[in-house]
N, C-alpha and C positions, 0 to 999 in steps of 0.2 A: 092425449091432451095436446101435445105439441109435435108437429111433424115438419122436418126439414127435408126438402126433396131437391136433389141435383143442384145444389147451390154453388154458383160461380161468382166470385167477388174479385174486383181489381181495385187498386189504388192508382190514381192519376192516369187511368186508362192504360197502364203499362205493367204494373206489378200485380201478378196473379197471386192472391192470398188464399182463396178457396177454389178447389177444382172438383166440382161435382159432389159436394158433401151431402150425405143423406143420413139422418138419424131420427129416432123417435123417443119421446119421453112419455111413458104411460102415466095415466092419472094415479097419483099416490106414490110415485116411485122417486128414488134418488138415482140420477144418471150422472156418471163422471166422464169427463173428457180429459185425456192425458195427451201429452205431446211435448216436443222440445220447444225451445224459444224460436219463434218465427213459424211455428207449425200452422197457425191460423186460429188458435183457440179464442183469443180476444176478439178477433174479427167476427167469429161466429156469434159471440155474445152481443157485439155491437149491432149486428144485423137483426138479431131477434129483438133487441131493445129499441130499434128504430133510430139509433144515433150514428149509424155508419156514415151518413152524409156529412156530419160534423167533422169527420176525420178524412174527408175527401175520398171516401170509398164509394163504390158503385156496384150494385147487383147486376150482373150481365145475364144471368139465367137462373132458373129455379124458383122455389116457393118456400115460404115459411108460414105454416098454418097453425093457428091456435083454435082448436075446436071448429075447424072448417072455415075460419076467417083468415084471409091472407094478410099477414102483418106487413108485408112489403108495401101495402097501400095505405098504411096508417102512420100517423106521426107518433113521436115518443110519448107524449102526454096521453093519447088515447090508448096506447099499449099498456101503460101503467094502469089506466082506468079499467082495462079489461082484465087485470089481475096478474100481470107480469112485472116484477120489480127486480132490478139488478143492484147488487152490491159491487161497486167497482174495485178494480185492483188498486192497492195503495190506500184503501179506506176512504180518503177524501171527505172526511167529516168537516164540519164548520168549526175550525179551531177556536174562534173568538166567541162562539156561542156556548152556553152551558149544555150539559147533557140533556136536560129537560127541553131546552130550546131546540136542540138537534132533533129530538124525537118529535116535537111538535111540527117541525119542518117536514119530517117524513110523512106526517098525516094530513098535510094541508089540502090534499086533493079529496079528502073524505069529509063530507059535510055532516055525517051522522055522529053526533057527539057521544052517544052511547057506544058506538062501534070504536071510536077513537079511544075512549076511556078503557074499554076492554082490551084493545090492542096494547095500550100502555101497561096495563096490569100484566099482560102476557110477557112483554119485554122485561119488566122488572122481576117476574117470576123466573125467567130464563137466565137473567143476568142480575143477581142481587147487588153486585158491586155498583151497578149503574144507579140503582135506587139510593144507595148510600152516598153517591157522589153526584146526585142530580143537579146540584147547584154549582158544580165545578166546571170550569171551562174545558172544552174538549182537548185543547192543545196541551193541557197539563196531565192528561191521562197517559198511562203506559201504552206501549204498542198493542198489547193484548186487549186492554180495555178499549182502546180506540176501535179495534176490529169488532169487538162486541157492540160498541155503539153504532158502527156502520151497519151491522146486521140488524140491530134493533131499530134503527131509523127506517130500514127497508120494511121491516115487519109492521111498522105503523100504518102502512098502506094496505094491510091485510091481504097480502098477495096469495094467489092460488098457485103460482109458480115463482119460485125464488131462484134468481141467477146469481151464483157466487163466483167471482173471478179471483182466484189465487188467495183464498182467505188465510192460508197459513204463512204467507210470504213474510219473512223476517221475524217470525215468532219463535220463542223457545219451544223445545219438544213438549214440555209439560202443558203449555198453552195450546199447542197444536192438538194434543189429545182432548183438551176441553172443547175446542172448536168442533172436533169430530163428534163428540157427545152431544153438543148443541144441535148440530145438523140432524143427527138421528132423532132428537126430541122434536125439533121443528117438523120433521117429516111425520113423526108419530102423531102429531097434533093435526095433521091433515094437509100440510103444504108440500107440494111436489118440489123437487130441487134439481137444478142443473148445475153441477159442480165442476168448474175448471180449476185444476189443482196441480201444483208441481210436486206435492208430497204424495206419491203413488200409494204408499202404505196406508196413509189415512184415507185417501179417496176410495181405494178399493175395499177398505174395511167398512165404509159406511154406505157404499153404493150398491144398488141392485144390479145395474147394468153399466157397462163402460165402453167407450170408444177411444181409439188411439188415432190421433191426427199426425200425419207425416207429410210435411211440405204441402199442406193444404188439402190432403186427401185422407179419407178414412182407410187406414191400413189394417186395422184389427177391431173387431167388435164382438161382444158376447156378454154373458153373465159375469159380473165382477169377480165372483169367487173363482170361476174357471179361468178367467183371464190372468188372475194372479198366479196361476199354476203353469201358464204357458212359458216356454223357453224365452221368447222375445221379451215379454214383460218382466220376467224374473231377472234377466240379464241387463236390460236397459234401464229399468225403473226401480227395481227392488234391490239391486246390488248383489244378486246371488249368481253363483256360477251355475250353468245349466247342468242338471244331473243327467246320468246316462239313461235313466228310465224314460219311457214315453208316457204321455198323458192321453187318456181316452176322452177327449173333449167332445167327440162326435160332431154333429152339425150345429151345435149351439154356439160355436166360436167361428166367426167368419174372418178370413184373412186374405190379403193379396200379398205378393212377394214384397218383403220389407227391404227398404234401404236402411242403412245404418243411420240412426237418429243422432244428430249432432247437437252439441251445446246444451245437453240436458243439465238443468240447474238444481236437481233434487238433492 
């Protein structure tokens, strides 16, 4: 569905944020991207979403293709129209608007009233608490409810590929588990997901495939279940001491020599 090929990105013509990043998101899959602060995860999502220029970033080389269409030549509005919608880090809901008004804002690009009504029913089925509080202003919701609203607002555009940037950030463990269950259900209903997440346990639990970014480069990739068993991921992300036994991951896990990841906030 989505292919990133040899992506190089800089900020201000000097700071190299991504260095030859390549990854694939198969149709119908959940793909997780892990990495420390400053590894380039958010830059990757900005590039895919077409908003990199708003942050003074520039693509120096590479391609981002969504079903053979190069997204680097399209603006953010057209990218949303093609079926890619991002839920930004920090939720960024419209606090003064009600829940229902936030959802309507998410569906503004869709002129099909029946499709918008169906999308809203889908959101309320996934998040019943939003239906109960549809007349409440967004700013009065709890952190977990605001994250649900941010995801629901994105779903109002009926995306084929949903980009999630740190959806568990600042949430209680119980709510993080609920977010993971929702991601699984969204995917089961037919939406592919690219998940950038600091909570590796949740991310690897819901993902089919995962990539690790280290200082702007892909340092490790493979099936999520197998990556969770590698020494590097267990030590740096899951908080486990590496056992003495070795894992027969075969050719399905691809790695380059790892530097120690710094400032992991999981």
